[in-house]
N, C-alpha and C positions, 0 to 999 in steps of 0.2 A: 351017447353020441346024438347031437341034434341034427335034424335034416337041414340041408342048405336052403336058405331063403332065396326064392326066385324074385328078382327085381325087374321091374319093367322100366321103360324109358320115361314113363310119367311119374315115377317115384322121385325123380330129381328135378329141381328147378333149373339145373344147368342146361337142360335141353330146350328151354324156352328162350328164344332170342329177345334181346332188349327192345327190338322194334315192335314187338307185339303188345307192349304195355300201353294202357290208355294215356299215360303221361306223355309218352313219345308221340302218340297220335295227336294229342292236343297241341304240342309244340311245333310240329312239322306241318306246314300248309298243304303240301302235296298229299301227305298221308291223311290229313283231315278231310281234304276234298274227296279222296278215294273212299274213305270211310262213310262219308255222307252219301256218295253215289251208290256204294254197295248196300247200304241200309235201305235206300229208296228202292233199288231193284229187288231186294229180298222181300220188302213189304208188298210190292206190286205183284211179283211172280207168285207169291204165296197166298194171294187173295182169292176169295171165292169167285170173283169175276174172271180172273185169269184161268182158273180151273174150268169154269163153265164155258169160256171161250174155246179152250182146248178141246173139250168134249164136243162142242158144236162143230169145230173144224174137222175132227175125226169122223163124225157122223156124215157131214157133207162130203168128205172125201170118199167115204164108203158108199154113199148113194150115187155119186157121180162116177165112180170107178168103172162100171159097165159102159157108160157113155163114152169114156175115153179109152176103153179097153185096158184099164189098169196100167196105162203107160206112166213111166216114171220121168218122162221128158216133157 
């Protein structure tokens, strides 16, 4: 007797909507605009400059915390 095969949802292409295909994105102007926007945000947010800026903000927040009594308002 063979053991039953466990299938995941990624085993079948039926779970992928047709709107996620690159061909659909190229033909639909709204999807193309969103794709361009999302790619730009991803590139900027994942940059070393964005990471460094986030670190600086956290350090400044930590240093100025006692000055403002760690108020969240």
